[in-house]
matplotlib code that plots the C-alpha trace (Angstrom):
import matplotlib.pyplot as plt

x = [111.8, 109.1, 105.6, 102.7, 100.0, 97.1, 96.1, 94.0, 92.2, 90.5, 89.3, 91.9, 90.1, 87.2, 83.7, 81.5, 81.7, 85.1, 87.0, 89.3, 89.2, 92.1, 91.7, 94.8, 95.8, 98.8, 99.9, 101.3, 98.4, 97.9, 99.2, 97.0, 93.9, 94.3, 95.2, 91.9, 90.1, 91.9, 91.0, 92.7, 95.0, 96.0, 98.7, 99.8, 102.2, 105.9, 106.6, 106.4, 105.2, 101.5, 99.3, 95.6, 93.8, 90.2, 88.9, 86.2, 83.6, 84.9, 81.4, 80.2, 83.1, 81.3, 83.4, 83.7, 86.0, 89.2, 91.7, 95.3, 97.2, 100.4, 102.4, 105.1, 107.1, 108.0, 110.1, 110.4, 106.8, 105.0, 104.1, 107.2, 104.9, 103.7, 101.3, 99.0, 97.1, 94.0, 93.2, 89.6, 86.8, 85.4, 81.8, 79.6, 79.5, 82.6, 85.1, 82.9, 82.3, 86.1, 86.7, 84.0, 85.5, 88.9, 87.2, 85.4, 88.6, 90.5, 91.3, 90.2, 88.7, 91.4, 91.0, 91.7, 95.4, 96.3, 98.4, 100.6, 100.6, 102.2, 104.7, 105.7, 105.8, 108.1, 110.5, 109.6, 108.6, 109.1, 106.3, 107.0, 106.8, 103.5, 102.0, 103.4, 101.5, 98.3, 99.2, 99.9, 96.5, 94.7, 96.7, 94.4, 97.3, 100.4, 102.5, 101.3, 101.8, 105.4, 106.1, 104.5, 106.5, 109.7, 108.7, 107.9, 111.4, 112.8, 113.6, 112.3, 113.2, 116.8, 117.0, 115.4, 117.7, 120.7, 119.6, 119.2, 122.8, 123.9, 122.4, 124.1, 127.4, 127.0, 126.2, 129.4, 131.4, 129.8, 130.7, 134.4, 134.2, 132.6, 135.1, 138.1, 136.8, 140.2, 142.4, 143.6, 142.8, 139.8, 139.8, 136.6, 136.0, 132.5, 132.4, 132.8, 129.9, 127.6, 128.6, 127.7, 124.4, 123.8, 124.3, 122.0, 119.3, 119.5, 119.0, 116.0, 114.4, 115.0, 113.2, 110.5, 109.9, 108.5, 105.6, 103.0, 103.0, 103.5, 100.4, 98.5, 99.4, 97.2, 94.3, 94.4, 94.7, 91.4, 91.0, 87.9, 86.4, 85.1, 83.6, 80.4, 77.3, 77.5, 81.3, 81.9, 82.8, 80.6, 81.6, 85.3, 84.5, 83.0, 85.9, 88.5, 86.9, 85.9, 82.2, 79.0, 78.4, 77.5, 74.4, 75.3, 72.6, 72.5, 70.6, 72.7, 72.9, 72.3, 74.8, 73.3, 75.6, 79.2, 80.1, 83.3, 85.3, 88.7, 91.0, 94.7, 96.6, 100.2, 100.1, 99.1, 95.7, 93.3, 89.8, 88.0, 85.1, 82.5, 80.8, 77.9, 78.5, 79.2, 77.2, 76.0, 72.3, 71.8, 69.1, 67.4, 68.8, 71.3, 72.8, 73.2, 75.1, 77.4, 78.1, 79.1, 81.4, 83.0, 83.7, 85.4, 87.5, 88.9, 90.0, 91.4, 94.9, 94.3, 91.5, 90.6, 88.8, 86.8, 86.1, 84.8, 87.6, 87.5, 86.0, 87.8, 88.1, 86.2, 86.9, 84.2, 85.5, 83.9, 86.2, 89.3, 88.5, 87.8, 91.1, 93.7, 97.3, 99.5, 96.6, 97.5, 95.1, 94.8, 92.9, 91.1, 89.7, 86.9, 84.8, 87.9, 86.1, 83.5, 85.8, 87.3, 90.7, 93.1, 96.4, 95.3, 97.4, 94.7, 97.2, 98.9, 96.6, 97.9, 99.8, 100.6, 103.0, 101.4, 101.3, 97.6, 96.4, 93.9, 91.5, 92.2, 91.9, 93.8, 95.1, 98.8, 99.4, 103.0, 104.8, 105.9, 102.5, 100.1, 97.6, 94.9, 95.5, 94.6, 96.9, 97.5, 98.2, 99.3, 97.7, 99.8, 99.1, 96.7, 95.3, 92.8, 90.7, 87.8, 85.7, 84.2, 87.4, 89.7, 92.2, 94.2, 93.2, 96.6, 98.3, 95.9, 96.6, 100.3, 100.1, 98.1, 100.5, 103.4, 101.7, 100.5, 103.2, 106.1, 108.5, 107.7, 108.2, 111.6, 113.2, 114.6, 112.0, 113.5, 114.1, 112.2, 109.0, 106.9, 103.3, 101.7, 101.3, 102.8, 106.0, 106.0, 105.3, 108.2, 110.7, 109.5, 110.0, 113.5, 114.4, 113.2, 115.2, 118.4, 117.9, 117.3, 120.6, 122.4, 120.7, 121.5, 125.2, 125.3, 123.7, 126.3, 124.2, 126.5, 127.0, 125.8, 122.5, 122.1, 122.6, 119.2, 117.8, 119.7, 118.3, 114.8, 115.5, 116.8, 113.6, 111.4, 113.0, 112.8, 109.1, 108.7, 110.3, 108.5, 111.8, 110.1, 106.6, 103.8, 100.5, 98.3, 100.4, 100.1, 96.3, 96.1, 98.4, 96.4, 92.9, 92.2, 93.6, 91.3, 90.6, 92.9, 95.9]
y = [104.0, 106.6, 105.7, 106.4, 108.1, 110.4, 113.6, 113.2, 115.7, 115.5, 117.6, 117.0, 118.6, 117.2, 117.6, 120.3, 123.9, 125.5, 128.6, 127.0, 123.9, 122.4, 121.0, 119.1, 118.0, 115.9, 114.5, 115.4, 117.7, 119.4, 122.7, 122.6, 121.7, 124.6, 127.0, 126.1, 127.6, 130.9, 134.0, 134.4, 137.1, 135.3, 132.7, 130.4, 131.7, 130.7, 127.4, 127.6, 131.2, 131.2, 133.8, 134.5, 133.7, 133.8, 130.3, 130.4, 127.9, 126.2, 126.1, 129.7, 131.6, 132.6, 133.1, 130.0, 131.4, 133.4, 130.9, 130.8, 128.8, 127.0, 125.1, 122.5, 121.2, 117.6, 115.8, 118.4, 117.8, 115.4, 113.0, 113.5, 114.9, 118.4, 119.1, 122.1, 123.0, 125.3, 126.8, 128.0, 129.0, 126.1, 124.9, 122.4, 124.1, 125.9, 123.0, 120.7, 123.3, 123.8, 120.0, 119.4, 122.1, 120.3, 117.1, 118.7, 119.8, 116.5, 115.5, 112.2, 111.9, 110.4, 107.1, 106.8, 107.3, 107.8, 110.9, 109.0, 105.9, 108.0, 109.4, 105.8, 104.7, 107.7, 106.8, 109.8, 107.5, 103.9, 101.7, 102.2, 106.0, 105.6, 103.8, 106.4, 109.1, 107.2, 106.9, 110.6, 111.4, 108.9, 109.2, 109.3, 109.7, 111.6, 108.4, 107.1, 110.5, 110.6, 107.1, 107.9, 111.1, 109.2, 106.6, 109.3, 110.6, 107.2, 106.2, 102.7, 102.5, 103.3, 100.7, 98.0, 99.0, 98.7, 95.2, 94.3, 95.5, 93.3, 90.3, 91.2, 91.5, 88.0, 86.7, 88.3, 86.7, 83.3, 83.7, 84.3, 81.1, 79.0, 80.3, 78.8, 75.3, 73.5, 75.9, 75.0, 78.5, 80.0, 83.8, 83.8, 81.1, 79.6, 80.2, 83.9, 83.9, 82.1, 84.6, 87.5, 85.8, 85.4, 89.1, 90.0, 87.6, 89.3, 92.7, 91.5, 90.0, 93.2, 95.3, 92.6, 92.9, 96.4, 95.0, 94.1, 97.6, 99.2, 97.7, 98.8, 102.4, 102.1, 100.1, 101.4, 99.1, 97.7, 98.5, 96.8, 98.0, 95.0, 94.3, 93.7, 95.9, 99.3, 99.1, 102.5, 101.3, 103.8, 106.7, 105.8, 105.4, 108.9, 110.4, 108.8, 109.9, 113.3, 112.9, 111.7, 109.1, 106.2, 106.3, 106.5, 105.6, 104.1, 101.2, 98.1, 96.7, 100.0, 99.1, 96.4, 96.7, 97.6, 101.3, 102.1, 105.3, 106.2, 108.4, 109.1, 108.5, 109.4, 110.2, 106.6, 105.4, 103.4, 102.1, 102.3, 99.8, 100.0, 96.7, 95.3, 94.3, 90.6, 88.6, 85.0, 85.7, 87.9, 86.8, 88.0, 91.1, 91.6, 88.1, 89.0, 92.1, 90.0, 87.7, 90.7, 91.8, 88.4, 88.6, 91.9, 90.5, 87.9, 90.7, 93.1, 94.3, 95.5, 95.0, 97.4, 95.4, 97.9, 97.5, 100.3, 101.4, 99.7, 96.5, 93.2, 92.3, 89.1, 88.3, 86.0, 82.9, 84.0, 87.1, 85.0, 82.5, 85.1, 87.0, 85.8, 85.2, 88.3, 90.7, 93.3, 93.3, 96.3, 96.4, 99.8, 100.9, 103.3, 105.8, 106.9, 110.1, 108.1, 105.7, 108.2, 106.6, 108.8, 107.9, 108.4, 110.9, 112.8, 114.4, 111.3, 108.4, 105.1, 102.5, 99.5, 96.7, 93.9, 91.4, 90.8, 87.6, 87.6, 84.6, 81.0, 79.6, 79.3, 82.9, 83.3, 79.6, 78.9, 76.6, 74.4, 74.4, 71.4, 72.2, 70.5, 72.5, 76.1, 79.0, 82.2, 85.4, 88.7, 92.0, 94.0, 97.1, 98.7, 102.2, 104.1, 106.7, 109.0, 109.9, 112.8, 114.6, 113.2, 111.9, 108.9, 109.3, 110.6, 107.7, 105.3, 106.8, 106.6, 103.0, 101.9, 103.6, 101.8, 98.4, 98.4, 100.4, 100.0, 98.4, 101.0, 103.9, 102.5, 102.7, 106.0, 108.4, 108.2, 104.4, 102.6, 100.9, 98.4, 99.7, 97.4, 93.7, 93.8, 95.1, 92.3, 89.6, 90.7, 91.0, 87.6, 86.0, 87.5, 86.3, 82.8, 82.6, 83.8, 81.3, 78.6, 79.5, 79.1, 75.8, 74.5, 75.3, 73.7, 70.5, 70.2, 71.6, 72.8, 76.6, 77.4, 75.5, 77.1, 80.5, 80.3, 81.2, 84.4, 85.4, 84.7, 87.0, 89.7, 89.4, 89.7, 93.0, 94.3, 93.6, 95.5, 98.6, 98.1, 97.6, 94.5, 95.7, 93.3, 94.6, 92.9, 94.3, 97.8, 97.4, 96.5, 99.5, 102.1, 100.6, 102.7, 106.0, 109.0, 110.5, 113.4, 112.0]
z = [86.4, 85.7, 87.1, 84.7, 86.7, 86.0, 87.9, 91.0, 93.3, 96.7, 99.6, 102.3, 105.3, 107.2, 106.0, 107.7, 108.7, 109.0, 108.2, 105.6, 103.5, 101.5, 98.0, 96.7, 93.2, 92.2, 88.9, 85.5, 84.6, 88.0, 86.6, 83.5, 85.6, 88.0, 85.1, 83.5, 86.5, 86.4, 84.4, 81.0, 82.3, 85.5, 86.1, 88.8, 91.4, 91.5, 93.2, 97.0, 96.8, 98.0, 96.3, 96.2, 92.9, 91.7, 90.8, 88.1, 87.1, 83.9, 82.4, 82.7, 84.2, 87.4, 90.5, 92.7, 95.4, 96.0, 97.2, 98.4, 95.8, 96.6, 93.9, 94.5, 91.5, 91.4, 92.6, 95.4, 96.7, 99.1, 96.3, 94.2, 91.4, 90.6, 93.5, 94.0, 97.2, 97.0, 100.4, 99.9, 102.3, 104.3, 104.6, 102.9, 99.4, 98.4, 98.7, 96.7, 94.0, 93.7, 93.6, 91.0, 88.9, 89.0, 88.0, 85.2, 83.5, 83.7, 87.2, 88.8, 92.3, 94.5, 96.3, 100.1, 100.8, 97.1, 97.7, 100.2, 98.1, 95.3, 97.7, 98.5, 94.9, 94.0, 96.9, 99.1, 102.0, 103.0, 104.2, 107.9, 107.3, 105.4, 108.4, 110.7, 108.8, 109.5, 113.2, 113.5, 112.0, 114.1, 117.4, 120.4, 123.0, 123.4, 123.6, 120.2, 118.6, 119.9, 118.6, 115.2, 114.9, 115.6, 113.0, 110.4, 111.1, 110.0, 113.6, 113.2, 109.5, 110.2, 112.9, 110.6, 107.8, 110.1, 111.1, 107.4, 106.8, 109.6, 107.9, 104.6, 106.6, 108.0, 104.5, 103.3, 106.1, 105.3, 101.6, 102.6, 104.7, 101.9, 99.3, 101.1, 102.1, 101.6, 103.5, 107.0, 108.1, 106.4, 106.3, 108.5, 111.0, 111.0, 114.8, 114.3, 111.8, 114.3, 117.0, 114.8, 114.1, 117.8, 118.5, 115.6, 117.0, 120.4, 118.8, 116.8, 119.9, 121.9, 119.2, 119.0, 122.8, 122.3, 120.2, 122.9, 124.5, 121.1, 119.7, 122.8, 121.9, 118.9, 120.4, 124.0, 127.1, 128.4, 132.2, 133.7, 136.9, 138.8, 142.3, 144.2, 143.6, 145.1, 145.6, 144.0, 140.5, 138.6, 140.7, 140.1, 136.4, 136.2, 138.1, 135.8, 132.6, 133.9, 133.0, 134.7, 132.2, 134.5, 136.8, 140.4, 143.0, 146.5, 145.0, 144.3, 140.8, 138.9, 136.2, 134.0, 130.9, 130.3, 129.7, 127.9, 127.4, 125.9, 128.0, 128.5, 131.7, 131.9, 128.2, 127.4, 125.9, 128.0, 127.5, 130.9, 131.3, 134.0, 134.5, 136.5, 140.1, 140.4, 143.0, 143.2, 143.8, 140.7, 138.2, 135.1, 133.4, 136.2, 135.5, 131.8, 132.9, 135.0, 132.0, 130.0, 132.8, 132.9, 129.1, 129.6, 132.4, 130.0, 127.6, 130.2, 130.4, 133.9, 136.5, 139.2, 141.9, 143.9, 147.6, 149.9, 152.2, 155.6, 154.2, 153.6, 149.9, 149.0, 145.4, 143.8, 142.2, 138.9, 138.9, 139.7, 137.0, 134.4, 134.7, 132.3, 133.4, 132.9, 133.6, 136.2, 139.1, 141.5, 144.8, 144.8, 148.1, 147.2, 149.2, 151.2, 152.2, 154.1, 155.8, 158.3, 158.4, 160.4, 158.7, 155.1, 153.0, 151.2, 148.8, 147.3, 148.0, 149.4, 147.3, 149.4, 148.8, 146.7, 149.6, 149.9, 148.3, 145.5, 145.8, 144.7, 141.2, 138.0, 137.9, 137.9, 138.5, 139.2, 136.7, 139.6, 141.4, 141.3, 138.5, 140.5, 143.6, 144.4, 143.2, 145.1, 143.4, 144.9, 144.1, 141.7, 143.7, 146.2, 146.0, 148.2, 146.4, 146.8, 143.7, 145.6, 146.8, 144.0, 146.5, 145.3, 141.6, 140.6, 142.3, 140.6, 137.1, 137.6, 138.9, 135.8, 133.4, 135.1, 135.3, 131.6, 129.8, 132.2, 129.8, 127.2, 129.5, 130.6, 127.2, 125.8, 124.4, 120.9, 120.8, 118.0, 119.0, 117.0, 116.9, 114.3, 114.0, 110.6, 112.1, 114.8, 112.2, 110.1, 113.0, 114.4, 111.0, 110.7, 114.2, 113.5, 110.3, 111.9, 114.7, 112.1, 110.5, 113.8, 114.6, 111.1, 111.4, 114.9, 113.6, 110.8, 107.9, 105.1, 105.5, 102.0, 102.8, 106.2, 104.5, 102.9, 106.3, 106.3, 102.9, 104.2, 107.2, 104.9, 102.8, 105.8, 106.8, 103.2, 103.1, 106.4, 104.9, 101.6, 99.6, 98.2, 97.3, 97.6, 96.2, 98.8, 101.6, 100.1, 99.8, 103.6, 104.5, 102.6, 103.2, 106.3, 105.0, 104.7, 101.2, 100.5, 102.3]

ax = plt.figure().add_subplot(projection="3d")
ax.plot(x, y, z, "-o")
ax.set_aspect("equal")
plt.show()
């Protein structure tokens, strides 16, 4: 059905100085609005044939700018409507003058994400593709950009659509079984339907397994540098981020608060956090810094416990207790250039086997271990580095990428990945419903009653794609879009 909309306009390029700015219009009156800014003897160029036109002030006819005008006729446009792009000079004045002129002759100022919302409403994009556009724009790592591009190309959408079709197929098989209840040999055995459901459930869970690392692609994995004062944490922090942001002095306890920076390692996003050195005798403001460090340790996806090379690691109980189960913990021997160890490979660093023991406490407690007794946990890796020479830093970056994003890097580059919690919730709901169907059949529930679970699973995947549009879901999806997109 046709969608009744008005004509909107917005500046689609960032605010500030620049060579070129883009003003976009879309809607039924887009052509009339731009024609109102042209001289009487001028006309718009042919569709998809950019041409320079003078844009005039609609009030007094003075020249606003000479702009490159590109026209797209609906439905063969980004929004599915008539759409016009005005490439004018950049800066703080010209784009706003052009936009205000468009508004003066009938256009409305666009809301955030309204161009893309119209593309969705006109069937040009599904909801997963809409979210992928936002991720492409906001990507802070090569890995998220790659995943978003694949989603924009309907990689994830096609996979979810195929899973939905599998549910429909199972419902059809079940209908054949229900239609012949009195026959000795029903056309489709119920056991076959349950087997199909089991295979579908395995595929749903396999896709769902990509969610933890997929969500990290958007937020960035938190890597906390921990250790005693003067253990080389701040020097390592500066070396990893490539900037002297943390103060480095021979005096212990220089870092009193947490410093955080976003970087890429192996193409994956990380948030590196330098924290105060942890020691029992600290007091005053240094103690407050240690409390901040402990809070970051609880949120960490990986912890780099720093110990100067040649010294034995002594992990404070506070560190062990703060680290959550499942967090990767790496022993980093710092200041390798000062240690004078003869067997050290200065080119590649040293990654040892994870056979050292990390403290005692509740970290990594075995399911079979006595909860009241001590638990031992092995290091997830060991690396020797020098912030001065740079040796070992490459090995450390590779190890972190493997520990945090290992499962993600192991799947094919074009395989679909869930990068948003909304995706994971929908897949988890579908998996729960399919499992509910299987359990219901096994417990003797009538097949037609158990089938309601399948319909619920189908609905969950439809909502993921946006086939079933829910206004509050759309509001959340478009809330963080920039104006002009």
